[in-house]
FIMAR-543989 format. One line per 5 residues: number of its first residue (from 1); for each residue x, y, z negated of C-alpha. Coordinates in steps of 0.001 Angstrom, whole numbers, plus 500000, padded with zeros to 6 digits. Layout:
<rs>
NUM> X:Y:Z ~ ...
</rs>
This chain:
<rs>
1> 500000:500000:500000 ~ 502935:502310:499362 ~ 503951:502327:503027 ~ 500452:503328:504147 ~ 500542:506283:501787
6> 503896:507425:503196 ~ 502708:507067:506810 ~ 499515:509016:506047 ~ 501563:511717:504343 ~ 503870:511965:507358
11> 500926:512200:509757 ~ 499181:514828:507648 ~ 502348:516917:507391 ~ 502860:516599:511152 ~ 499331:517814:511901
16> 499740:520763:509537 ~ 503090:521624:511138 ~ 501514:521509:514598 ~ 498721:523876:513574 ~ 501183:526277:511959
21> 503461:526205:515004 ~ 500601:527132:517322 ~ 499738:530084:515092 ~ 503387:531153:515002 ~ 503805:530699:518760
26> 506747:528295:518577 ~ 507001:524750:519965 ~ 505340:522113:517791 ~ 508398:519863:517830 ~ 510446:522528:516054
31> 508043:522654:513107 ~ 507687:518878:513027 ~ 511455:518405:512879 ~ 511670:521050:510157 ~ 508981:519240:508116
36> 510856:515969:508626 ~ 514026:517509:507252 ~ 512184:518942:504264 ~ 510291:515742:503380 ~ 513141:513346:504129
41> 516167:512411:502050 ~ 517963:515620:503047 ~ 515926:517866:500737 ~ 512844:516694:498818 ~ 513272:512918:499318
46> 509490:512392:499393 ~ 509601:509880:502261 ~ 512066:507015:501923 ~ 513434:505210:504950 ~ 512314:501610:505005
51> 512049:499099:507823 ~ 508623:500280:508967 ~ 509477:503978:508823 ~ 512735:503323:510689 ~ 510909:501342:513395
56> 508264:504058:513801 ~ 510947:506743:514030 ~ 512674:504806:516823 ~ 509370:504499:518693 ~ 508845:508246:518201
61> 512232:509055:519713 ~ 511474:506858:522727 ~ 508098:508544:523219 ~ 509673:511992:522862 ~ 512243:511162:525543
66> 509496:509769:527797 ~ 507383:512923:527449 ~ 510418:515127:528112 ~ 511065:513125:531275 ~ 507472:513603:532405
71> 507725:517348:531910 ~ 511022:517669:533788 ~ 510910:519510:537126 ~ 513025:517355:539419 ~ 512932:519816:542331
76> 514443:522495:540103 ~ 517019:519985:538864 ~ 517985:519113:542454 ~ 518376:522780:543391 ~ 520453:523505:540312
81> 522744:520499:540790 ~ 523330:521285:544465 ~ 524360:524820:543551 ~ 526824:523520:540971 ~ 528652:521373:543544
86> 528807:524032:546282
</rs>
């Protein structure tokens, strides 16, 4: 039951960070990373890294990289790389 409480706390903090970031006009990922630093072992040590939390964080990194790849503009990347080699 302890792990479910930690996961719910992480999700709740992430939703609150997203709402605050939209009001502040900054990217949501910045606030979510900041909340992760605050709640993690670096500062408050509220959330402890276990096997499940570690697995979910790895899945989150993979999804973040996938979304960044979907948002990439490959035509702009091609134009920029061709200018660099000219």
